[in-house]
DRENLO-601690 format. One record per residue: residue number from 1; x, y, z of N, C-alpha, C in turn. Coordinates in steps of 0.02 Angstrom, whole numbers. Atoms other than C-alpha are relative to their C-alpha. Layout:
<atoms>
<atom><pos>NUM</pos><n_xx>X</n_xx><n_yy>Y</n_yy><n_zz>Z</n_zz><ca_xx>X</ca_xx><ca_yy>Y</ca_yy><ca_zz>Z</ca_zz><c_xx>X</c_xx><c_yy>Y</c_yy><c_zz>Z</c_zz></atom>
...
</atoms>
This chain:
<atoms>
<atom><pos>1</pos><n_xx>-71</n_xx><n_yy>-9</n_yy><n_zz>11</n_zz><ca_xx>2445</ca_xx><ca_yy>4859</ca_yy><ca_zz>6555</ca_zz><c_xx>26</c_xx><c_yy>56</c_yy><c_zz>46</c_zz></atom>
<atom><pos>2</pos><n_xx>-33</n_xx><n_yy>-50</n_yy><n_zz>-41</n_zz><ca_xx>2564</ca_xx><ca_yy>4958</ca_yy><ca_zz>6664</ca_zz><c_xx>51</c_xx><c_yy>37</c_yy><c_zz>-42</c_zz></atom>
<atom><pos>3</pos><n_xx>-47</n_xx><n_yy>-42</n_yy><n_zz>38</n_zz><ca_xx>2657</ca_xx><ca_yy>5103</ca_yy><ca_zz>6583</ca_zz><c_xx>39</c_xx><c_yy>43</c_yy><c_zz>49</c_zz></atom>
<atom><pos>4</pos><n_xx>-37</n_xx><n_yy>-36</n_yy><n_zz>-52</n_zz><ca_xx>2794</ca_xx><ca_yy>5162</ca_yy><ca_zz>6703</ca_zz><c_xx>22</c_xx><c_yy>71</c_yy><c_zz>-21</c_zz></atom>
<atom><pos>5</pos><n_xx>-22</n_xx><n_yy>-66</n_yy><n_zz>23</n_zz><ca_xx>2839</ca_xx><ca_yy>5314</ca_yy><ca_zz>6595</ca_zz><c_xx>-57</c_xx><c_yy>42</c_yy><c_zz>-26</c_zz></atom>
<atom><pos>6</pos><n_xx>58</n_xx><n_yy>-38</n_yy><n_zz>23</n_zz><ca_xx>2664</ca_xx><ca_yy>5383</ca_yy><ca_zz>6571</ca_zz><c_xx>-10</c_xx><c_yy>63</c_yy><c_zz>43</c_zz></atom>
<atom><pos>7</pos><n_xx>16</n_xx><n_yy>-61</n_yy><n_zz>-36</n_zz><ca_xx>2600</ca_xx><ca_yy>5554</ca_yy><ca_zz>6623</ca_zz><c_xx>-74</c_xx><c_yy>15</c_yy><c_zz>-8</c_zz></atom>
<atom><pos>8</pos><n_xx>68</n_xx><n_yy>-25</n_yy><n_zz>5</n_zz><ca_xx>2431</ca_xx><ca_yy>5628</ca_yy><ca_zz>6659</ca_zz><c_xx>5</c_xx><c_yy>76</c_yy><c_zz>-6</c_zz></atom>
<atom><pos>9</pos><n_xx>-6</n_xx><n_yy>-71</n_yy><n_zz>15</n_zz><ca_xx>2406</ca_xx><ca_yy>5804</ca_yy><ca_zz>6590</ca_zz><c_xx>-66</c_xx><c_yy>35</c_yy><c_zz>14</c_zz></atom>
<atom><pos>10</pos><n_xx>57</n_xx><n_yy>-44</n_yy><n_zz>-10</n_zz><ca_xx>2287</ca_xx><ca_yy>5939</ca_yy><ca_zz>6649</ca_zz><c_xx>20</c_xx><c_yy>68</c_yy><c_zz>-27</c_zz></atom>
<atom><pos>11</pos><n_xx>-17</n_xx><n_yy>-64</n_yy><n_zz>31</n_zz><ca_xx>2293</ca_xx><ca_yy>6092</ca_yy><ca_zz>6536</ca_zz><c_xx>-24</c_xx><c_yy>58</c_yy><c_zz>42</c_zz></atom>
<atom><pos>12</pos><n_xx>17</n_xx><n_yy>-58</n_yy><n_zz>-41</n_zz><ca_xx>2293</ca_xx><ca_yy>6259</ca_yy><ca_zz>6623</ca_zz><c_xx>-59</c_xx><c_yy>38</c_yy><c_zz>-29</c_zz></atom>
<atom><pos>13</pos><n_xx>57</n_xx><n_yy>-34</n_yy><n_zz>31</n_zz><ca_xx>2162</ca_xx><ca_yy>6323</ca_yy><ca_zz>6499</ca_zz><c_xx>-64</c_xx><c_yy>-41</c_yy><c_zz>0</c_zz></atom>
<atom><pos>14</pos><n_xx>60</n_xx><n_yy>41</n_yy><n_zz>-7</n_zz><ca_xx>2036</ca_xx><ca_yy>6187</ca_yy><ca_zz>6544</ca_zz><c_xx>-54</c_xx><c_yy>41</c_yy><c_zz>36</c_zz></atom>
<atom><pos>15</pos><n_xx>53</n_xx><n_yy>-41</n_yy><n_zz>-30</n_zz><ca_xx>1871</ca_xx><ca_yy>6278</ca_yy><ca_zz>6577</ca_zz><c_xx>-38</c_xx><c_yy>-36</c_yy><c_zz>55</c_zz></atom>
<atom><pos>16</pos><n_xx>33</n_xx><n_yy>37</n_yy><n_zz>-54</n_zz><ca_xx>1815</ca_xx><ca_yy>6141</ca_yy><ca_zz>6698</ca_zz><c_xx>43</c_xx><c_yy>-4</c_yy><c_zz>63</c_zz></atom>
<atom><pos>17</pos><n_xx>-43</n_xx><n_yy>-1</n_yy><n_zz>-59</n_zz><ca_xx>1961</ca_xx><ca_yy>6167</ca_yy><ca_zz>6818</ca_zz><c_xx>31</c_xx><c_yy>69</c_yy><c_zz>6</c_zz></atom>
<atom><pos>18</pos><n_xx>-31</n_xx><n_yy>-65</n_yy><n_zz>-9</n_zz><ca_xx>2063</ca_xx><ca_yy>6312</ca_yy><ca_zz>6884</ca_zz><c_xx>71</c_xx><c_yy>-7</c_yy><c_zz>26</c_zz></atom>
<atom><pos>19</pos><n_xx>-69</n_xx><n_yy>-1</n_yy><n_zz>-24</n_zz><ca_xx>2238</ca_xx><ca_yy>6362</ca_yy><ca_zz>6933</ca_zz><c_xx>10</c_xx><c_yy>62</c_yy><c_zz>43</c_zz></atom>
<atom><pos>20</pos><n_xx>-17</n_xx><n_yy>-57</n_yy><n_zz>-42</n_zz><ca_xx>2302</ca_xx><ca_yy>6473</ca_yy><ca_zz>7072</ca_zz><c_xx>51</c_xx><c_yy>44</c_yy><c_zz>-35</c_zz></atom>
<atom><pos>21</pos><n_xx>-46</n_xx><n_yy>-47</n_yy><n_zz>33</n_zz><ca_xx>2385</ca_xx><ca_yy>6629</ca_yy><ca_zz>7001</ca_zz><c_xx>13</c_xx><c_yy>61</c_yy><c_zz>43</c_zz></atom>
<atom><pos>22</pos><n_xx>-17</n_xx><n_yy>-62</n_yy><n_zz>-34</n_zz><ca_xx>2466</ca_xx><ca_yy>6788</ca_yy><ca_zz>7059</ca_zz><c_xx>20</c_xx><c_yy>50</c_yy><c_zz>-54</c_zz></atom>
<atom><pos>23</pos><n_xx>-19</n_xx><n_yy>-53</n_yy><n_zz>46</n_zz><ca_xx>2484</ca_xx><ca_yy>6954</ca_yy><ca_zz>6968</ca_zz><c_xx>70</c_xx><c_yy>23</c_yy><c_zz>19</c_zz></atom>
<atom><pos>24</pos><n_xx>-71</n_xx><n_yy>-8</n_yy><n_zz>-13</n_zz><ca_xx>2669</ca_xx><ca_yy>6987</ca_yy><ca_zz>6950</ca_zz><c_xx>19</c_xx><c_yy>64</c_yy><c_zz>38</c_zz></atom>
<atom><pos>25</pos><n_xx>-20</n_xx><n_yy>-62</n_yy><n_zz>-33</n_zz><ca_xx>2677</ca_xx><ca_yy>7170</ca_yy><ca_zz>7005</ca_zz><c_xx>-42</c_xx><c_yy>17</c_yy><c_zz>61</c_zz></atom>
<atom><pos>26</pos><n_xx>44</n_xx><n_yy>-18</n_yy><n_zz>-56</n_zz><ca_xx>2526</ca_xx><ca_yy>7197</ca_yy><ca_zz>7118</ca_zz><c_xx>-2</c_xx><c_yy>-56</c_yy><c_zz>53</c_zz></atom>
<atom><pos>27</pos><n_xx>-2</n_xx><n_yy>58</n_yy><n_zz>-44</n_zz><ca_xx>2547</ca_xx><ca_yy>7023</ca_yy><ca_zz>7197</ca_zz><c_xx>-70</c_xx><c_yy>-23</c_yy><c_zz>22</c_zz></atom>
<atom><pos>28</pos><n_xx>68</n_xx><n_yy>23</n_yy><n_zz>-14</n_zz><ca_xx>2357</ca_xx><ca_yy>6997</ca_yy><ca_zz>7198</ca_zz><c_xx>-6</c_xx><c_yy>-72</c_yy><c_zz>-21</c_zz></atom>
<atom><pos>29</pos><n_xx>9</n_xx><n_yy>71</n_yy><n_zz>15</n_zz><ca_xx>2306</ca_xx><ca_yy>6815</ca_yy><ca_zz>7202</ca_zz><c_xx>-72</c_xx><c_yy>-14</c_yy><c_zz>-20</c_zz></atom>
<atom><pos>30</pos><n_xx>67</n_xx><n_yy>20</n_yy><n_zz>21</n_zz><ca_xx>2158</ca_xx><ca_yy>6732</ca_yy><ca_zz>7119</ca_zz><c_xx>3</c_xx><c_yy>-69</c_yy><c_zz>-32</c_zz></atom>
<atom><pos>31</pos><n_xx>6</n_xx><n_yy>63</n_yy><n_zz>36</n_zz><ca_xx>2101</ca_xx><ca_yy>6583</ca_yy><ca_zz>7017</ca_zz><c_xx>-11</c_xx><c_yy>17</c_yy><c_zz>-73</c_zz></atom>
<atom><pos>32</pos><n_xx>10</n_xx><n_yy>-10</n_yy><n_zz>71</n_zz><ca_xx>2112</ca_xx><ca_yy>6574</ca_yy><ca_zz>6828</ca_zz><c_xx>-30</c_xx><c_yy>-63</c_yy><c_zz>-30</c_zz></atom>
<atom><pos>33</pos><n_xx>31</n_xx><n_yy>56</n_yy><n_zz>36</n_zz><ca_xx>2004</ca_xx><ca_yy>6466</ca_yy><ca_zz>6716</ca_zz><c_xx>3</c_xx><c_yy>16</c_yy><c_zz>-75</c_zz></atom>
<atom><pos>34</pos><n_xx>0</n_xx><n_yy>-10</n_yy><n_zz>72</n_zz><ca_xx>2014</ca_xx><ca_yy>6441</ca_yy><ca_zz>6529</ca_zz><c_xx>-70</c_xx><c_yy>14</c_yy><c_zz>-26</c_zz></atom>
<atom><pos>35</pos><n_xx>64</n_xx><n_yy>-11</n_yy><n_zz>34</n_zz><ca_xx>1877</ca_xx><ca_yy>6492</ca_yy><ca_zz>6409</ca_zz><c_xx>1</c_xx><c_yy>-38</c_yy><c_zz>-66</c_zz></atom>
<atom><pos>36</pos><n_xx>2</n_xx><n_yy>33</n_yy><n_zz>65</n_zz><ca_xx>1822</ca_xx><ca_yy>6423</ca_yy><ca_zz>6243</ca_zz><c_xx>35</c_xx><c_yy>42</c_yy><c_zz>-53</c_zz></atom>
<atom><pos>37</pos><n_xx>-35</n_xx><n_yy>-45</n_yy><n_zz>46</n_zz><ca_xx>1909</ca_xx><ca_yy>6570</ca_yy><ca_zz>6162</ca_zz><c_xx>72</c_xx><c_yy>7</c_yy><c_zz>22</c_zz></atom>
<atom><pos>38</pos><n_xx>-72</n_xx><n_yy>-7</n_yy><n_zz>-15</n_zz><ca_xx>2091</ca_xx><ca_yy>6627</ca_yy><ca_zz>6166</ca_zz><c_xx>9</c_xx><c_yy>49</c_yy><c_zz>57</c_zz></atom>
<atom><pos>39</pos><n_xx>-9</n_xx><n_yy>-42</n_yy><n_zz>-59</n_zz><ca_xx>2084</ca_xx><ca_yy>6701</ca_yy><ca_zz>6341</ca_zz><c_xx>-15</c_xx><c_yy>-40</c_yy><c_zz>63</c_zz></atom>
<atom><pos>40</pos><n_xx>14</n_xx><n_yy>28</n_yy><n_zz>-65</n_zz><ca_xx>2071</ca_xx><ca_yy>6662</ca_yy><ca_zz>6526</ca_zz><c_xx>-45</c_xx><c_yy>48</c_yy><c_zz>38</c_zz></atom>
<atom><pos>41</pos><n_xx>38</n_xx><n_yy>-43</n_yy><n_zz>-45</n_zz><ca_xx>1954</ca_xx><ca_yy>6728</ca_yy><ca_zz>6660</ca_zz><c_xx>27</c_xx><c_yy>-10</c_yy><c_zz>70</c_zz></atom>
<atom><pos>42</pos><n_xx>-22</n_xx><n_yy>2</n_yy><n_zz>-69</n_zz><ca_xx>2011</ca_xx><ca_yy>6773</ca_yy><ca_zz>6835</ca_zz><c_xx>-61</c_xx><c_yy>0</c_yy><c_zz>46</c_zz></atom>
<atom><pos>43</pos><n_xx>54</n_xx><n_yy>1</n_yy><n_zz>-50</n_zz><ca_xx>1903</ca_xx><ca_yy>6739</ca_yy><ca_zz>6987</ca_zz><c_xx>30</c_xx><c_yy>16</c_yy><c_zz>69</c_zz></atom>
<atom><pos>44</pos><n_xx>-15</n_xx><n_yy>-13</n_yy><n_zz>-71</n_zz><ca_xx>1907</ca_xx><ca_yy>6799</ca_yy><ca_zz>7168</ca_zz><c_xx>52</c_xx><c_yy>55</c_yy><c_zz>11</c_zz></atom>
<atom><pos>45</pos><n_xx>-38</n_xx><n_yy>-60</n_yy><n_zz>-13</n_zz><ca_xx>1999</ca_xx><ca_yy>6964</ca_yy><ca_zz>7148</ca_zz><c_xx>-52</c_xx><c_yy>54</c_yy><c_zz>15</c_zz></atom>
<atom><pos>46</pos><n_xx>50</n_xx><n_yy>-48</n_yy><n_zz>-24</n_zz><ca_xx>1903</ca_xx><ca_yy>7097</ca_yy><ca_zz>7245</ca_zz><c_xx>-5</c_xx><c_yy>61</c_yy><c_zz>-47</c_zz></atom>
<atom><pos>47</pos><n_xx>12</n_xx><n_yy>-54</n_yy><n_zz>48</n_zz><ca_xx>1826</ca_xx><ca_yy>7239</ca_yy><ca_zz>7143</ca_zz><c_xx>33</c_xx><c_yy>66</c_yy><c_zz>20</c_zz></atom>
<atom><pos>48</pos><n_xx>-33</n_xx><n_yy>-63</n_yy><n_zz>-19</n_zz><ca_xx>1913</ca_xx><ca_yy>7376</ca_yy><ca_zz>7245</ca_zz><c_xx>76</c_xx><c_yy>-3</c_yy><c_zz>-13</c_zz></atom>
<atom><pos>49</pos><n_xx>-71</n_xx><n_yy>7</n_yy><n_zz>16</n_zz><ca_xx>2085</ca_xx><ca_yy>7311</ca_yy><ca_zz>7190</ca_zz><c_xx>14</c_xx><c_yy>31</c_yy><c_zz>-68</c_zz></atom>
<atom><pos>50</pos><n_xx>-22</n_xx><n_yy>-29</n_yy><n_zz>64</n_zz><ca_xx>2182</ca_xx><ca_yy>7395</ca_yy><ca_zz>7049</ca_zz><c_xx>36</c_xx><c_yy>-54</c_yy><c_zz>-40</c_zz></atom>
<atom><pos>51</pos><n_xx>-31</n_xx><n_yy>48</n_yy><n_zz>45</n_zz><ca_xx>2220</ca_xx><ca_yy>7275</ca_yy><ca_zz>6908</ca_zz><c_xx>11</c_xx><c_yy>35</c_yy><c_zz>-66</c_zz></atom>
<atom><pos>52</pos><n_xx>-17</n_xx><n_yy>-38</n_yy><n_zz>60</n_zz><ca_xx>2310</ca_xx><ca_yy>7357</ca_yy><ca_zz>6763</ca_zz><c_xx>8</c_xx><c_yy>-45</c_yy><c_zz>-61</c_zz></atom>
<atom><pos>53</pos><n_xx>-12</n_xx><n_yy>36</n_yy><n_zz>63</n_zz><ca_xx>2301</ca_xx><ca_yy>7296</ca_yy><ca_zz>6583</ca_zz><c_xx>75</c_xx><c_yy>-2</c_yy><c_zz>-13</c_zz></atom>
<atom><pos>54</pos><n_xx>-71</n_xx><n_yy>9</n_yy><n_zz>14</n_zz><ca_xx>2470</ca_xx><ca_yy>7229</ca_yy><ca_zz>6531</ca_zz><c_xx>38</c_xx><c_yy>-35</c_yy><c_zz>56</c_zz></atom>
<atom><pos>55</pos><n_xx>-35</n_xx><n_yy>33</n_yy><n_zz>-56</n_zz><ca_xx>2511</ca_xx><ca_yy>7154</ca_yy><ca_zz>6702</ca_zz><c_xx>6</c_xx><c_yy>-75</c_yy><c_zz>-15</c_zz></atom>
<atom><pos>56</pos><n_xx>-16</n_xx><n_yy>71</n_yy><n_zz>14</n_zz><ca_xx>2591</ca_xx><ca_yy>6982</ca_yy><ca_zz>6687</ca_zz><c_xx>-29</c_xx><c_yy>-44</c_yy><c_zz>55</c_zz></atom>
<atom><pos>57</pos><n_xx>31</n_xx><n_yy>48</n_yy><n_zz>-45</n_zz><ca_xx>2504</ca_xx><ca_yy>6832</ca_yy><ca_zz>6767</ca_zz><c_xx>42</c_xx><c_yy>-64</c_yy><c_zz>2</c_zz></atom>
<atom><pos>58</pos><n_xx>-39</n_xx><n_yy>61</n_yy><n_zz>-8</n_zz><ca_xx>2601</ca_xx><ca_yy>6684</ca_yy><ca_zz>6838</ca_zz><c_xx>-34</c_xx><c_yy>-47</c_yy><c_zz>49</c_zz></atom>
<atom><pos>59</pos><n_xx>29</n_xx><n_yy>48</n_yy><n_zz>-48</n_zz><ca_xx>2555</ca_xx><ca_yy>6525</ca_yy><ca_zz>6931</ca_zz><c_xx>28</c_xx><c_yy>15</c_yy><c_zz>70</c_zz></atom>
<atom><pos>60</pos><n_xx>-20</n_xx><n_yy>-16</n_yy><n_zz>-69</n_zz><ca_xx>2560</ca_xx><ca_yy>6546</ca_yy><ca_zz>7120</ca_zz><c_xx>30</c_xx><c_yy>-61</c_yy><c_zz>36</c_zz></atom>
<atom><pos>61</pos><n_xx>-23</n_xx><n_yy>60</n_yy><n_zz>-33</n_zz><ca_xx>2598</ca_xx><ca_yy>6366</ca_yy><ca_zz>7165</ca_zz><c_xx>-42</c_xx><c_yy>-21</c_yy><c_zz>60</c_zz></atom>
<atom><pos>62</pos><n_xx>42</n_xx><n_yy>13</n_yy><n_zz>-59</n_zz><ca_xx>2468</ca_xx><ca_yy>6375</ca_yy><ca_zz>7304</ca_zz><c_xx>-50</c_xx><c_yy>-56</c_yy><c_zz>-10</c_zz></atom>
<atom><pos>63</pos><n_xx>49</n_xx><n_yy>54</n_yy><n_zz>13</n_zz><ca_xx>2353</ca_xx><ca_yy>6249</ca_yy><ca_zz>7219</ca_zz><c_xx>33</c_xx><c_yy>-69</c_yy><c_zz>2</c_zz></atom>
<atom><pos>64</pos><n_xx>-39</n_xx><n_yy>62</n_yy><n_zz>-2</n_zz><ca_xx>2491</ca_xx><ca_yy>6116</ca_yy><ca_zz>7226</ca_zz><c_xx>-11</c_xx><c_yy>-45</c_yy><c_zz>-60</c_zz></atom>
<atom><pos>65</pos><n_xx>7</n_xx><n_yy>37</n_yy><n_zz>63</n_zz><ca_xx>2450</ca_xx><ca_yy>6064</ca_yy><ca_zz>7048</ca_zz><c_xx>51</c_xx><c_yy>28</c_yy><c_zz>-49</c_zz></atom>
<atom><pos>66</pos><n_xx>-46</n_xx><n_yy>-33</n_yy><n_zz>45</n_zz><ca_xx>2547</ca_xx><ca_yy>6191</ca_yy><ca_zz>6945</ca_zz><c_xx>56</c_xx><c_yy>32</c_yy><c_zz>41</c_zz></atom>
<atom><pos>67</pos><n_xx>-56</n_xx><n_yy>-30</n_yy><n_zz>-37</n_zz><ca_xx>2722</ca_xx><ca_yy>6241</ca_yy><ca_zz>7005</ca_zz><c_xx>-1</c_xx><c_yy>77</c_yy><c_zz>-3</c_zz></atom>
<atom><pos>68</pos><n_xx>-3</n_xx><n_yy>-72</n_yy><n_zz>-6</n_zz><ca_xx>2752</ca_xx><ca_yy>6422</ca_yy><ca_zz>7057</ca_zz><c_xx>44</c_xx><c_yy>30</c_yy><c_zz>-56</c_zz></atom>
<atom><pos>69</pos><n_xx>-41</n_xx><n_yy>-39</n_yy><n_zz>45</n_zz><ca_xx>2813</ca_xx><ca_yy>6547</ca_yy><ca_zz>6928</ca_zz><c_xx>-9</c_xx><c_yy>-12</c_yy><c_zz>-74</c_zz></atom>
<atom><pos>70</pos><n_xx>10</n_xx><n_yy>11</n_yy><n_zz>71</n_zz><ca_xx>2750</ca_xx><ca_yy>6479</ca_yy><ca_zz>6762</ca_zz><c_xx>-43</c_xx><c_yy>56</c_yy><c_zz>-30</c_zz></atom>
<atom><pos>71</pos><n_xx>37</n_xx><n_yy>-52</n_yy><n_zz>34</n_zz><ca_xx>2688</ca_xx><ca_yy>6609</ca_yy><ca_zz>6639</ca_zz><c_xx>-69</c_xx><c_yy>-25</c_yy><c_zz>-21</c_zz></atom>
<atom><pos>72</pos><n_xx>69</n_xx><n_yy>18</n_yy><n_zz>19</n_zz><ca_xx>2499</ca_xx><ca_yy>6607</ca_yy><ca_zz>6614</ca_zz><c_xx>-24</c_xx><c_yy>47</c_yy><c_zz>-55</c_zz></atom>
<atom><pos>73</pos><n_xx>23</n_xx><n_yy>-48</n_yy><n_zz>50</n_zz><ca_xx>2465</ca_xx><ca_yy>6767</ca_yy><ca_zz>6516</ca_zz><c_xx>9</c_xx><c_yy>71</c_yy><c_zz>23</c_zz></atom>
<atom><pos>74</pos><n_xx>-3</n_xx><n_yy>-71</n_yy><n_zz>-14</n_zz><ca_xx>2443</ca_xx><ca_yy>6955</ca_yy><ca_zz>6520</ca_zz><c_xx>-71</c_xx><c_yy>27</c_yy><c_zz>6</c_zz></atom>
<atom><pos>75</pos><n_xx>67</n_xx><n_yy>-29</n_yy><n_zz>-10</n_zz><ca_xx>2293</ca_xx><ca_yy>7053</ca_yy><ca_zz>6586</ca_zz><c_xx>-20</c_xx><c_yy>43</c_yy><c_zz>-60</c_zz></atom>
<atom><pos>76</pos><n_xx>28</n_xx><n_yy>-40</n_yy><n_zz>54</n_zz><ca_xx>2185</ca_xx><ca_yy>7123</ca_yy><ca_zz>6446</ca_zz><c_xx>-46</c_xx><c_yy>54</c_yy><c_zz>29</c_zz></atom>
<atom><pos>77</pos><n_xx>49</n_xx><n_yy>-47</n_yy><n_zz>-28</n_zz><ca_xx>2046</ca_xx><ca_yy>7204</ca_yy><ca_zz>6550</ca_zz><c_xx>-24</c_xx><c_yy>-25</c_yy><c_zz>67</c_zz></atom>
<atom><pos>78</pos><n_xx>30</n_xx><n_yy>17</n_yy><n_zz>-65</n_zz><ca_xx>1970</ca_xx><ca_yy>7209</ca_yy><ca_zz>6724</ca_zz><c_xx>-57</c_xx><c_yy>49</c_yy><c_zz>13</c_zz></atom>
<atom><pos>79</pos><n_xx>60</n_xx><n_yy>-41</n_yy><n_zz>-13</n_zz><ca_xx>1794</ca_xx><ca_yy>7273</ca_yy><ca_zz>6760</ca_zz><c_xx>-39</c_xx><c_yy>-32</c_yy><c_zz>58</c_zz></atom>
<atom><pos>80</pos><n_xx>42</n_xx><n_yy>30</n_yy><n_zz>-52</n_zz><ca_xx>1670</ca_xx><ca_yy>7250</ca_yy><ca_zz>6904</ca_zz><c_xx>-43</c_xx><c_yy>-56</c_yy><c_zz>-28</c_zz></atom>
<atom><pos>81</pos><n_xx>41</n_xx><n_yy>58</n_yy><n_zz>21</n_zz><ca_xx>1580</ca_xx><ca_yy>7083</ca_yy><ca_zz>6892</ca_zz><c_xx>-68</c_xx><c_yy>7</c_yy><c_zz>33</c_zz></atom>
<atom><pos>82</pos><n_xx>66</n_xx><n_yy>-12</n_yy><n_zz>-27</n_zz><ca_xx>1397</ca_xx><ca_yy>7128</ca_yy><ca_zz>6916</ca_zz><c_xx>-38</c_xx><c_yy>-64</c_yy><c_zz>17</c_zz></atom>
<atom><pos>83</pos><n_xx>31</n_xx><n_yy>64</n_yy><n_zz>-15</n_zz><ca_xx>1348</ca_xx><ca_yy>6944</ca_yy><ca_zz>6918</ca_zz><c_xx>30</c_xx><c_yy>-32</c_yy><c_zz>62</c_zz></atom>
<atom><pos>84</pos><n_xx>-35</n_xx><n_yy>31</n_yy><n_zz>-56</n_zz><ca_xx>1474</ca_xx><ca_yy>6902</ca_yy><ca_zz>7054</ca_zz><c_xx>31</c_xx><c_yy>54</c_yy><c_zz>45</c_zz></atom>
<atom><pos>85</pos><n_xx>-22</n_xx><n_yy>-55</n_yy><n_zz>-43</n_zz><ca_xx>1487</ca_xx><ca_yy>7060</ca_yy><ca_zz>7160</ca_zz><c_xx>24</c_xx><c_yy>-29</c_yy><c_zz>67</c_zz></atom>
<atom><pos>86</pos><n_xx>-43</n_xx><n_yy>-59</n_yy><n_zz>7</n_zz><ca_xx>1606</ca_xx><ca_yy>7109</ca_yy><ca_zz>7249</ca_zz><c_xx>66</c_xx><c_yy>-13</c_yy><c_zz>-37</c_zz></atom>
<atom><pos>87</pos><n_xx>-61</n_xx><n_yy>18</n_yy><n_zz>34</n_zz><ca_xx>1733</ca_xx><ca_yy>7033</ca_yy><ca_zz>7129</ca_zz><c_xx>7</c_xx><c_yy>34</c_yy><c_zz>-68</c_zz></atom>
<atom><pos>88</pos><n_xx>-14</n_xx><n_yy>-26</n_yy><n_zz>66</n_zz><ca_xx>1817</ca_xx><ca_yy>7092</ca_yy><ca_zz>6969</ca_zz><c_xx>-12</c_xx><c_yy>-55</c_yy><c_zz>-52</c_zz></atom>
<atom><pos>89</pos><n_xx>1</n_xx><n_yy>44</n_yy><n_zz>58</n_zz><ca_xx>1787</ca_xx><ca_yy>7014</ca_yy><ca_zz>6799</ca_zz><c_xx>62</c_xx><c_yy>19</c_yy><c_zz>-40</c_zz></atom>
<atom><pos>90</pos><n_xx>-64</n_xx><n_yy>-14</n_yy><n_zz>34</n_zz><ca_xx>1961</ca_xx><ca_yy>7003</ca_yy><ca_zz>6724</ca_zz><c_xx>13</c_xx><c_yy>-51</c_yy><c_zz>-54</c_zz></atom>
<atom><pos>91</pos><n_xx>-18</n_xx><n_yy>45</n_yy><n_zz>55</n_zz><ca_xx>2024</ca_xx><ca_yy>6930</ca_yy><ca_zz>6562</ca_zz><c_xx>74</c_xx><c_yy>7</c_yy><c_zz>-14</c_zz></atom>
<atom><pos>92</pos><n_xx>-71</n_xx><n_yy>1</n_yy><n_zz>16</n_zz><ca_xx>2198</ca_xx><ca_yy>6882</ca_yy><ca_zz>6508</ca_zz><c_xx>9</c_xx><c_yy>-35</c_yy><c_zz>-67</c_zz></atom>
<atom><pos>93</pos><n_xx>-20</n_xx><n_yy>37</n_yy><n_zz>60</n_zz><ca_xx>2277</ca_xx><ca_yy>6834</ca_yy><ca_zz>6344</ca_zz><c_xx>47</c_xx><c_yy>-55</c_yy><c_zz>21</c_zz></atom>
<atom><pos>94</pos><n_xx>-45</n_xx><n_yy>57</n_yy><n_zz>-16</n_zz><ca_xx>2375</ca_xx><ca_yy>6673</ca_yy><ca_zz>6339</ca_zz><c_xx>72</c_xx><c_yy>18</c_yy><c_zz>-17</c_zz></atom>
<atom><pos>95</pos><n_xx>-71</n_xx><n_yy>-8</n_yy><n_zz>14</n_zz><ca_xx>2562</ca_xx><ca_yy>6676</ca_yy><ca_zz>6351</ca_zz><c_xx>26</c_xx><c_yy>69</c_yy><c_zz>16</c_zz></atom>
<atom><pos>96</pos><n_xx>-33</n_xx><n_yy>-63</n_yy><n_zz>-13</n_zz><ca_xx>2684</ca_xx><ca_yy>6817</ca_yy><ca_zz>6373</ca_zz><c_xx>16</c_xx><c_yy>34</c_yy><c_zz>-66</c_zz></atom>
<atom><pos>97</pos><n_xx>-12</n_xx><n_yy>-33</n_yy><n_zz>63</n_zz><ca_xx>2697</ca_xx><ca_yy>6950</ca_yy><ca_zz>6237</ca_zz><c_xx>74</c_xx><c_yy>5</c_yy><c_zz>-16</c_zz></atom>
</atoms>
């Protein structure tokens, strides 16, 4: 059957895919992936960058999947990622407070 008004949905919190994001104030770019819990993890932000808790995270549009400017969450914490040096291990809560 053909359904002309159907949509395919990829949730931004899918832990098997990622979305290009940018931190609203510092303008740092990275990739965010969902977790099984109520948070996201950032990837590919260098460990010498300053990422402040409370900074808002939005989609960058660079992945050409999610449009630019959609709210993703707020940074909870950022620490060196000893398993994936030289990057940060950052977490974000979902949505905007």
